[in-house]
C-alpha positions as CSV (number, residue, x, y, z in Angstrom):
1,M,-250.6,28.2,-38.2
2,D,-250.0,30.0,-34.9
3,T,-247.1,32.4,-35.0
4,P,-246.4,35.6,-32.9
5,F,-245.1,37.4,-36.0
6,K,-247.3,39.8,-37.8
7,S,-245.2,40.9,-40.8
8,Y,-244.4,39.2,-44.0
9,Q,-240.6,39.5,-43.4
10,H,-240.9,37.9,-40.0
11,V,-242.9,34.9,-41.2
12,K,-240.5,34.3,-44.1
13,S,-237.5,34.5,-41.8
14,L,-239.2,31.9,-39.5
15,F,-240.3,29.7,-42.4
16,P,-237.8,30.3,-45.3
17,N,-239.2,27.4,-47.4
18,M,-242.8,28.7,-47.3
19,S,-244.2,30.1,-50.4
20,S,-245.1,33.9,-50.6
21,K,-248.8,33.1,-51.0
22,E,-248.8,30.9,-47.9
23,A,-246.9,33.5,-45.9
24,R,-249.4,36.3,-46.9
25,K,-252.3,34.1,-46.0
26,I,-250.9,33.6,-42.5
27,I,-250.5,37.4,-42.1
28,R,-254.1,38.0,-43.1
29,Q,-255.3,35.5,-40.5
30,Q,-253.3,37.1,-37.7
31,I,-255.1,39.3,-35.3
32,H,-253.7,42.8,-35.7
33,D,-254.0,45.5,-33.1
34,R,-256.2,48.4,-34.0
35,Q,-254.5,51.6,-35.0
36,M,-255.6,55.2,-34.4
37,K,-254.6,56.9,-37.7
38,L,-254.9,60.7,-38.0
39,P,-257.7,60.7,-40.6
40,Q,-259.7,58.5,-38.3
41,V,-258.9,60.5,-35.1
42,K,-259.1,64.0,-36.4
43,P,-263.0,64.2,-36.6
44,Y,-263.0,63.4,-32.8
45,M,-260.6,66.1,-31.9
46,R,-262.3,69.0,-30.1
47,K,-260.9,72.4,-31.0
48,I,-259.6,74.3,-28.0
49,F,-261.4,77.6,-27.6
50,E,-263.4,79.5,-25.1
51,H,-267.0,80.7,-25.6
52,V,-266.3,84.3,-24.6
53,P,-263.5,86.8,-25.1
54,G,-261.1,87.5,-22.3
55,C,-259.9,84.0,-21.6
56,F,-256.2,83.1,-21.4
57,F,-253.9,80.2,-20.8
58,H,-250.8,80.7,-18.7
59,D,-247.6,78.7,-17.9
60,L,-244.0,78.9,-17.0
61,L,-241.4,78.6,-19.8
62,V,-238.3,77.1,-18.1
63,Q,-234.9,78.3,-19.3
64,P,-232.2,75.6,-19.6
65,G,-229.0,75.8,-17.5
66,K,-228.3,76.8,-13.9
67,D,-226.9,80.3,-14.3
68,V,-229.2,81.7,-16.9
69,E,-231.3,84.8,-16.1
70,P,-234.2,85.1,-16.1
71,K,-234.7,81.5,-15.0
72,Y,-238.3,81.5,-16.3
73,Y,-240.9,83.4,-18.3
74,H,-244.5,83.6,-17.1
75,I,-246.4,83.3,-20.3
76,F,-250.0,84.4,-21.0
77,V,-251.6,83.6,-24.3
78,G,-255.2,84.2,-25.5
79,A,-257.4,81.1,-25.7
80,N,-259.1,82.5,-28.9
81,N,-257.0,85.4,-30.2
82,R,-253.6,83.8,-29.3
83,Y,-252.2,87.2,-28.3
84,A,-249.3,86.6,-26.0
85,F,-247.5,88.3,-23.1
86,A,-244.2,87.1,-21.4
87,Y,-242.8,88.2,-18.1
88,P,-239.3,87.4,-16.8
89,V,-239.1,85.8,-13.4
90,N,-236.4,84.1,-11.3
91,D,-238.5,81.9,-9.0
92,K,-241.7,79.9,-8.8
93,K,-243.0,81.6,-5.7
94,A,-246.7,82.4,-5.3
95,A,-245.9,86.1,-4.6
96,T,-244.0,86.3,-7.9
97,A,-246.9,84.8,-9.8
98,V,-249.2,87.3,-8.2
99,K,-246.9,90.2,-9.3
100,T,-246.8,89.0,-12.9
101,L,-250.6,88.6,-12.8
102,E,-250.9,92.2,-11.7
103,Q,-248.6,93.4,-14.4
104,F,-250.5,91.3,-17.0
105,I,-253.8,92.9,-15.9
106,K,-252.2,96.4,-16.2
107,D,-250.8,95.6,-19.7
108,N,-254.1,94.2,-20.9
109,D,-255.2,97.9,-21.3
110,G,-258.5,97.6,-19.3
111,K,-259.8,94.7,-21.4
112,P,-261.7,92.1,-19.3
113,I,-259.9,89.0,-18.1
114,V,-262.6,86.5,-17.6
115,K,-260.7,83.2,-17.0
116,L,-257.2,81.9,-16.6
117,T,-256.4,78.2,-17.3
118,S,-253.1,76.5,-16.3
119,D,-251.5,73.3,-15.1
120,G,-251.1,72.4,-11.4
121,E,-248.0,74.5,-10.9
122,C,-247.8,75.2,-7.1
123,A,-247.7,79.0,-7.5
124,F,-250.8,79.0,-9.7
125,N,-252.7,76.7,-7.3
126,S,-251.6,78.6,-4.2
127,Q,-254.2,80.4,-2.0
128,Q,-252.3,83.6,-2.6
129,F,-252.8,83.4,-6.4
130,I,-256.4,82.2,-6.0
131,N,-257.2,85.2,-3.8
132,A,-255.6,87.6,-6.3
133,C,-257.8,86.1,-9.1
134,H,-260.9,86.3,-6.8
135,E,-260.1,90.0,-6.1
136,N,-259.9,90.8,-9.8
137,E,-263.1,88.7,-10.6
138,I,-261.1,86.2,-12.7
139,M,-262.2,82.6,-12.9
140,L,-259.2,80.2,-12.3
141,K,-259.2,76.7,-13.9
142,I,-256.5,74.2,-12.9
143,I,-255.8,71.4,-15.3
144,P,-253.8,68.4,-14.1
145,D,-250.6,67.2,-15.8
146,G,-252.4,64.1,-17.0
147,A,-254.8,66.2,-19.1
148,H,-252.3,68.3,-21.0
149,S,-254.1,68.0,-24.3
150,T,-256.5,70.6,-22.8
151,L,-253.4,73.0,-22.5
152,G,-252.5,72.5,-26.1
153,I,-252.6,76.2,-27.0
154,V,-250.0,77.3,-24.5
155,D,-247.9,74.2,-25.0
156,R,-247.9,74.8,-28.7
157,F,-247.1,78.5,-28.2
158,I,-244.0,77.7,-26.1
159,R,-242.8,75.2,-28.8
160,T,-243.3,78.0,-31.4
161,L,-241.2,80.4,-29.4
162,R,-238.4,77.8,-29.2
163,D,-238.7,77.2,-32.9
164,M,-238.5,80.9,-33.6
165,N,-235.3,81.1,-31.5
166,Q,-233.5,78.6,-33.7
167,P,-230.8,79.8,-36.2
168,L,-231.9,80.7,-39.8
169,N,-231.5,78.0,-42.4
170,K,-228.6,79.7,-44.2
171,S,-226.7,80.8,-41.1
172,Q,-223.8,78.9,-39.5
173,G,-225.3,78.9,-36.0
174,Q,-225.5,75.6,-34.2
175,Q,-229.0,74.8,-32.9
176,Y,-227.8,73.9,-29.4
177,D,-225.6,77.0,-28.9
178,K,-226.5,79.0,-25.8
179,E,-228.0,81.9,-27.8
180,Y,-230.5,79.6,-29.6
181,I,-231.8,77.7,-26.5
182,E,-232.0,80.6,-24.1
183,F,-234.1,83.8,-24.3
184,S,-232.7,87.1,-23.2
185,E,-235.3,89.6,-22.2
186,E,-234.6,91.7,-25.3
187,K,-234.9,88.6,-27.6
188,M,-238.1,87.5,-25.9
189,K,-239.7,90.9,-26.4
190,R,-238.7,90.8,-30.1
191,L,-240.1,87.3,-30.6
192,I,-243.4,88.1,-28.8
193,N,-243.8,91.2,-31.0
194,T,-243.1,89.2,-34.1
195,Y,-245.5,86.4,-33.1
196,N,-248.3,88.8,-32.2
197,N,-248.0,90.6,-35.5
198,T,-247.8,87.5,-37.8
199,R,-250.8,86.1,-39.5
200,H,-252.1,82.9,-37.8
201,N,-253.5,80.4,-40.2
202,S,-256.2,79.1,-37.9
203,L,-257.4,82.7,-37.1
204,G,-257.2,84.1,-40.6
205,C,-255.5,87.2,-39.2
206,S,-252.7,88.1,-36.7
207,P,-253.2,87.7,-33.0
208,K,-252.9,91.4,-32.6
209,E,-255.6,92.1,-35.1
210,M,-258.0,89.8,-33.2
211,Y,-256.9,91.1,-29.8
212,N,-257.7,94.6,-30.9
213,N,-261.0,93.7,-32.6
214,E,-263.5,91.8,-30.4
215,R,-265.8,91.4,-33.4
216,L,-263.2,89.2,-35.1
217,E,-262.9,87.1,-31.9
218,K,-266.7,86.6,-31.7
219,E,-266.8,85.5,-35.3
220,Y,-264.0,83.0,-34.6
221,I,-266.0,81.7,-31.6
222,A,-269.1,81.3,-33.7
223,K,-267.1,79.2,-36.3
224,C,-265.7,77.0,-33.5
225,L,-269.2,76.5,-32.1
226,K,-270.5,75.5,-35.5
227,K,-267.8,73.0,-36.0
228,Q,-268.5,71.6,-32.5
229,A,-272.2,71.2,-33.4
230,I,-271.3,69.3,-36.5
231,Q,-269.0,67.0,-34.5
232,D,-271.9,66.2,-32.2
233,T,-273.8,64.7,-35.1
234,I,-271.2,62.0,-35.5
235,K,-273.0,58.8,-34.5
236,D,-270.5,57.7,-31.8
237,F,-268.9,61.0,-30.9
238,N,-270.4,61.1,-27.5
239,L,-269.7,57.9,-25.6
240,P,-272.1,56.9,-22.9
241,E,-271.1,56.2,-19.3
242,G,-270.9,52.5,-18.4
243,I,-269.3,51.2,-21.6
244,Y,-265.7,49.9,-21.9
245,V,-263.0,51.6,-24.0
246,R,-259.3,51.4,-24.8
247,Y,-257.2,54.5,-24.9
248,R,-254.3,55.9,-26.8
249,M,-251.1,55.7,-24.7
250,N,-248.8,58.7,-24.5
251,K,-245.4,58.9,-22.8
252,S,-246.8,59.4,-19.3
253,D,-249.2,56.5,-19.8
254,L,-246.2,54.2,-20.5
255,N,-244.9,55.0,-16.9
256,G,-241.3,54.2,-17.9
257,H,-242.2,51.0,-19.9
258,K,-241.2,50.5,-23.5
259,R,-244.0,50.9,-26.0
260,R,-245.8,47.6,-26.9
261,S,-248.8,49.1,-28.7
262,K,-250.2,52.5,-29.4
263,I,-253.5,51.9,-27.6
264,S,-254.0,50.1,-24.3
265,R,-254.5,46.3,-24.7
266,E,-256.9,46.3,-21.7
267,K,-260.3,47.9,-21.5
268,Y,-261.6,50.4,-18.9
269,L,-265.0,51.6,-17.8
270,I,-266.2,55.1,-18.7
271,K,-267.1,56.2,-15.2
272,K,-268.2,59.7,-16.0
273,R,-268.0,62.5,-18.5
274,I,-267.2,66.0,-17.4
275,G,-267.0,68.6,-20.2
276,N,-265.0,67.2,-23.0
277,R,-263.1,64.7,-20.8
278,Y,-263.9,61.1,-20.0
279,L,-263.0,59.6,-16.7
280,L,-261.9,56.0,-17.1
281,Q,-262.0,53.7,-14.1
282,A,-259.8,50.6,-13.6
283,A,-260.8,47.6,-11.6
284,D,-259.1,48.9,-8.5
285,G,-261.0,52.2,-8.6
286,K,-258.2,54.4,-10.0
287,I,-259.2,57.0,-12.5
288,L,-257.6,58.4,-15.6
289,S,-258.9,61.3,-17.7
290,K,-258.9,61.2,-21.6
291,S,-260.3,63.1,-24.5
292,R,-262.7,61.6,-27.0
293,F,-260.1,61.3,-29.8
294,E,-258.0,59.2,-27.5
295,L,-260.6,56.5,-27.1
296,I,-262.0,53.6,-29.1
297,K,-264.8,51.2,-28.1
298,A,-263.4,48.0,-26.6
299,E,-264.2,44.5,-27.9
300,D,-266.2,42.3,-25.5
301,D,-263.3,39.9,-25.2
302,S,-260.7,42.6,-24.4
303,P,-259.0,41.9,-21.1
304,L,-260.1,44.1,-18.2
305,G,-257.7,46.7,-17.0
306,L,-256.8,46.1,-13.4
307,T,-255.1,49.5,-12.6
308,F,-253.5,52.6,-14.1
309,Q,-249.8,52.4,-13.2
310,Q,-249.2,56.0,-14.1
311,N,-251.8,57.2,-11.6
312,K,-251.3,56.5,-7.9
313,K,-254.6,58.0,-6.7
314,V,-258.0,56.5,-6.5
315,N,-261.0,58.5,-7.8
316,P,-259.0,61.9,-8.0
317,E,-261.9,63.5,-9.9
318,S,-261.3,67.0,-8.5
319,V,-257.7,66.8,-9.7
320,Y,-258.2,65.2,-13.0
321,T,-261.0,67.3,-14.3
322,G,-259.8,70.8,-13.3
323,I,-260.8,73.0,-10.4
324,F,-262.7,76.3,-10.8
325,Y,-262.3,79.1,-8.3
326,H,-264.7,82.1,-8.5
């Protein structure tokens, strides 16, 4: 029997006189969309880390409201040691970003800053900021908005700051009161200090301990490399170019549409692999970047994806894979 419903309750509501045995048989015969459950996805998730000490992510934490000061905080957080810095700023100008970069270099106590990774914020992608990094021998990597899983460390850190700014469980404070959604400079300093001195489960120590002990950071890097080597032994971990896949759809992939499924119904060609990212190509030539854990091999009879509605550009490889400046 052909029915669009895929649950027992729906079939019974459509055919109330049908026996339970018959209804369950129909459900079993229905074609169910494949799901990407965490136990299945987790082995394919690459841990975000850098191969050498001295690498940081940076981003702007935006304060809510029009009259709040400072309007932003320029955040820096260690890619491996998770040690964090926060600088109050009131604009997104390139000159301001350069000033906070200079202050960050000074506050880093002479330790090497090898690489900075960020999203495509205009100030961070400006020639003025690029030149400042070049003068200080810092490699700059720009990650596009469409590849934010790569920026997971700084995104997670900013969420942690917001969580730390919430009222205590037993207090009478309201979570959306001004004092719990905004960060005064004094409060930000206190939260950053607390964070840096608190044990981080994935590190096995506090960010400050690892920041002050390069040996601990190198041991952490070695553990991450070992895990990565184990992942590479998974039979289908590395997908070859030229095959078709379907991908997990996040909010930006929906492009304003309501969710119909968790993974794309259509299949797309793996055009190229750069680092840990796969470039998927639609029939019209548009490109989308995804991580391995977001992909599943497509069935031969899956419909071909004609375009990526969330991406207006064709073959934007330099944008979607990150840009390095030396």
